[in-house]
ROKE-21012 format. One record per atom (N, C-alpha, C): x, y, z. Coordinates in steps of 0.2 Angstrom, whole numbers, plus 2048, in hexadecimal, padded with zeros to 3 digits. Layout:
! ROKE-21012
XYZ...
***
This chain:
! ROKE-21012
3318E73433378E934433C8E633C3408EC33B3448EB33634A8E833634C8E73303538E332E3598E832D3588E732535D8EC32335A8F331F35B8F93213578FF31E35D90131735A90731535F90A30F35990F30E35C91530C35991C30935C91C3033589182FD35B91A2F53579202F435D9252EF35B9282EB36092A2E635D92E2E03619312DC3689342DE36D9362D83719392DA37193F2DB36A9412D93689492DB3659492E23659432E53609462EC35A9412EB35793F2E534D93F2E53509372E63489372EB34792F2EE34592A2E73489242E63479202E034291B2E233C91C2E13379152E53399112DF3379092E23379042DE33E9012DD3429042DF3499012E134A8FA2E33508F72E334E8EE2E53548F02EA3538EE2EF35A8EB2F53598E42F435D8E12F53608DA2F53668DA2F93668D42FE3698D230236E8CA3023718CA3013758C330237B8C330637B8BD30A37F8B930E3858B930B38C8B930D3938B73093948B330638F8AE3043908A830038D8A82FA3878AE2F93848B12F537C8AD2F537B8AD2FB3738A82FE36F8B02FE3698B12FA3648B52FD3628B53023618BA3063608BC30C35A8C030C3588C53083528CA3093518CC30234C8CF30034C8D22FA3468D62FB3458DE2F833F8E12F93408E92F733B8EB2F533E8F22F133A8F82F633E8FD2F233D9042F43369072F433490C2F832E9102F832D9162F632991A2F63279202F332C9252F532F9252FB3349282FE33B9272FE33D9202F934291D2F93459192FE34191930434291530B34290D30834690930834690030A3488FD3103438F83133458F63183458EE3173498E931A3478E23173448E03203418DB31F3408D93263498D532A3468D533134E8D13353518CD3313588CE33135D8CA32E3608C73333658BF32E36A8BE3343708C23363738C033D37A8C633D37D8C333A3828C833A3888C833638A8CB32F38D8CA32B3918CF32738D8CC32038A8D131C3868D03153878D43103868D13093858D630537F8D930337E8DF3013788E42FF3798E42F93748E52F53738E82EE36F8EC2ED36F8F12EB3698F62E836A8F82E13638F72DC3638F72D835C8FC2D535C8FE2CF3589032CD3589012C43519022C03519032B93559092B83599092B435D90F2B13629122B736490D2BB36990F2C036F9092C037790B2C137A9062C33799042CA3798FD2CA3798FC2D337F8FD2D437C8FD2DC3818FD2E13828FA2E83888F62EB3888F12EE38C8F22F13898F12FA38E8F330138F8EB3043928EC3093938E730C3908EA31338C8E831638A8E731C3898E432238B8E83283898E532F3838E33313818DE3343798DD33737A8D933D3768E03423788DE3483768D734C3758D53513728CF35436E8D235536A8D63553638D635335E8D634D3638D33483618D53413608DA33D3628DF33F3628E833A3698E933A3678ED33536D8F13343698F632F3718FC32D36E90232837290132337090631C37490731637490E31937091031C37291931A36E91A31237092031036D92430A37392030337091C2FE37191A2FA37091C2F237491F2F03729252E937691F2E537191F2E037291B2D93739202D43779202CF37A9232C937791F2C33749252C13709222B93759202B537591C2B03779172AC37791C2A437B91C2A137A92229B37691C29537392329536C92229036791F29236791D29736091C29C35A92029B35C92829C35792E29835792E29235592C28E35592E28635693728635A93928235B93F28035594327D35394A27E34E94C27935094C27334994C26E34894D26934C95326635195026035695725D34F95D25D35296425B34E96A25A34F96D25E34B97225E34A97926234497926934997927034597927534498127934098227C33F98927E33F98928534498D28934398F28F33C98F29133998E29733198E2993349932A033299B29E33599D2A732F99B2AC32899A2AB32499A2AF3269902B632B98F2B132C9892B43339872B633798D2B433F98D2B53439912BB3489902BE34A9952C43519942C235399B2C335C99D2C335C99F2CB36099C2CE36299E2D536B99F2D736C9A32DB3729A52DB3749A52E23799A12E537A99F2EB3819A32ED3819A82F23889AA2F33899AC2FC38F9A93003919A930638E9B130838D9B131038C9B73113909B731A3949BB3183989BD32039C9B732139E9B231D3A29AD31E39E9A53213979A73223939A232738E99F32538B9A531F3849A131E3859A231537E9A231237D9A130C3769A730C3789AA3063719AE3033709AC2FB36A9AC2FA36A9A92F43639AC2F03649B02EB3619B32E735F9B12E13579B12DE3539AF2D83539B42D43559B42CE3549B52C734C9B42C43489B82C43409B72C23419B52BB3439B82B73439BB2B03489B72AC3479B22AA34B9AE2A43499AA2A034C9AB29A34A9A72933509A728F34D9A328A35499F28635399828235799527F35499127B35A98927B35998427935D97F27735D97B27136097A26D36097926736397126636096E26636296526736296226136A96126036D95F25B36B95725A36C95625436A94E25337094B25637594D25637994825C37994C26237794A26937694E26E37D95427238295127238795427338795B26E38595C26738696126238196526437D96626B37896B26B37A97226D37897726C37897F26F37298127237598627837198A27C37198F27D36E99127D36C99A27F36899C28436A99F28A3679A22903679AA2913629AE2933619B329435F9B529B3619B82A135F9BB2A735F9C02A63579C42A83579CB2AA35B9CD2B13619CF2B13659D02B73609D42BD35A9DA2BB3589DC2BF3529D92C33539D42C034B9CF2C434E9CB2CA3559CD2CD3569C92D13569CC2D63539C42DD34E9C62E23509C02E63539C42EC3559C12F43509C02F934A9C52F63449C52FC3449CA30134C9CF2FF34C9D430334E9DA2FF3479DF2FF3489E32FA3519E82FB3539EB2FF3589EE30135E9EB2FE35E9E42FE3649DE2FD3649E12F435D9E02F235B9DE2EC3609E42E835D9E92EB35E9EF2E83689F02E836A9EE2ED3709EE2ED3749E92E83709E32E73749E02E03739E12DB36E9E72D936C9EB2D33719EF2D23749F22D73789F92D73819F62D33839FC2D238A9FB2CF38E9F92D338D9F72DB3909F42DE3909EA2DB38B9E82D938B9E12D73899E22CE3819DF2CD3819DF2C73809E62C33819EB2C637F9F22C137A9F02BB3739EF2BE36F9ED2B936D9F22B236F9FA2B536D9FF2AF3709FE2AA3769FA2AB37D9FB2A437C9F42A337C9F02A637C9E92A43759E62A53709E62A236B9E22A43689DB2A236C9D829E36D9D129E3729CD29F3709C82A33779C22A33739BE29C3799BC29A3799B829637E9B229537B9A92933809A529037E9A228B3849A228738399C28038799528138499027F38798928338898727A38E98327B39098127439297A27538D97427538D96C27538E96A27D38E96327D38D95F28439395B28439695928839B95428B39695029039594A28F3939462953979442993949432A039A9432A539693E2AB39193B2A838F9362AC3889312AA38392E2AC37D92B2A937A9312A63779372AC37693D2A83779442A837D9432AA38294A2AD38494B2A63859522A338A9552A038D95A2A139195C29D39596529F39496629839296D29938F97229239497729439A97A28F39F97D28F39A98428B39D98A28D39999028C39C99628D39999C28939B9A228C3959A62903999A92953939AB29A3959B429A3919B72993909BF29838C9C129E3909C52A538E9C72A83919CD2AB38E9D22AD3929D92AE3979DC2AA3949D92A53999DC29F39E9D929B39F9D42A13A69CF29F3A29C829E3A79C52983A59BF2943A99BA2983A89B42993AF9AE29C3AB9AA29A3B09A42993AE99C2963AE99929D3A799729D3A89912A33A498A2A23A29872A539F9802A53989802A939497D2A638D97A2AC38D9762AB38C9732B238C96C2B338596A2B23829652AE37C9662AE37895D2AD37395E2B136E9572B336A9572AE3689522AB3639512A435D94D2AB35794E2A835394B2AD34C9472AA34D9492A034994529E34294C29933F94929533C94C29233594529132D94A29132994928F32494C29031C94928E31694D28D31595229331395929031095D29730695E29830596029B2FD95E29C2FC9642972FE9672942FB96E28F2FC96928730096328730096227E30696327B30C96428031196727E31796128231C96127F32295D28332796128632996128B32E96228F33595F29033A96229134095E29534496129934695E29F3489622A53519622A73549672A635A9672A735C96C2B03619682B436396B2B936896E2B636C9722B93739762B53759792BC37D9792BD37F97C2C13869802C238B9832C43919862C239398A2C839B98A2C939A98F2CD39E9962CB39D99A2CC3A199F2CB3A59A52CF3A99A92CC3AD9AE2D03AD9B52CE3A89B72D53A79BE2D03AC9C42CF3B19C22D23B69C72D03B99C72C63B79C12C53B99BF2BD3B39C32BA3B09C62BD3A99C92B93AA9D22BC3AF9D32BF3B09D82BF3AA9DA2C63A99D92CA3A39DA2CD3A79D92D63AA9DE2D83B09DE2DB3AF9E02E23A79E12E43A69E32EC3AB9DF2F13AC9E32F53B09DF2FB3B09E23013AB9E33033AB9E530A3AD9DF30F3B09E03123B39DC3173B29DB31F3AE9D73203AD9D83293B39D632E3B69D232E3BC9CF3313C39CE32C3C79CD32D3CD9CB32A3CB9C53253CC9C631F3CD9BE31B3C59BE3193C09C131D3B89BF31C3B49C43183B29C43123AE9C830F3A89C83103A59CF31039C9CF3123989C930E39C9CB3073989C730239D9C22FE39C9BC2FE3A29B62FD3A49B72F63A99B82F23AA9B72EB3A99B12E73A79AC2EA3A59A72E639E9A52E539A9A52DF3939A62DF39299F2DB38C99C2DE3899952DB3839982DA3839952D137F9962CD37A98E2CD3749902CD37098A2CB36998A2C63699872C13629882BF35E9812BF35A9812BF35397C2BC34E97F2B635297A2B134C97E2AA3479792A834297A2A733E9782A233C97A29D33E97529633D97828F33997528B33597828832F97828333197427D32F97027933296E27432F97326F33297726A33197B26533598226533398626133798B26133599126532F99126732B99526B32599127332499427632199327B31A99427A31698E27930F98E27830B99227B30499327A2FF99927D2FC9942832FC9992872FA99328F2F2995290
***
């Protein structure tokens, strides 16, 4: 039988194996000490009934403390605990050019449909680079997406998205973003402002960026990983298709969530595979 249980995850929701769960009574006397498994789950032996303090720690992360009530059966549940990374816990990538690897990168757009569901579209072709500065905050980036590669898995819908009602890919074949610097917002999170050009319109936007780290790959290179998100209003880019299914509800929502998962290879070009 378990005592206190917890599901320990990163800020992005990934399991953290090897995190430490320590339980003390209100006098500071240690009652239990255990570590999480590969799924992020941690469980102590049954504990004395009462009110206790639970502390969750992991290398490179800020600790989290919770007051928990343990039942007469010796059990309790912390639920999901998310740990934020400490600033500087993940070293910045070395300065110089880094090239987006399109085979291991994805760009996804999500819009509301009929006000009750979501439709997701993937852009299959993306390229670009990140020029990491000696001071990471002074890095610059550029990304280019081929608009005609939009793919929702439904051919008729994809053709509509490529048409003049939406992306108008014959007139505007490329979607581009030019980023200018980073501003730290957390342990491994940053804000990158830049100019997005979409459907012939250029607007200033902010990308919320999570840096995953860098390391060697199986092909003799070095890779860095980033996840970025932003919310766009398609009206800002003159994409004003507005079929309405009922009062106040558009067939396709005007707010679009953009998510990018990028792997970049160190150097100014991709290696031959």
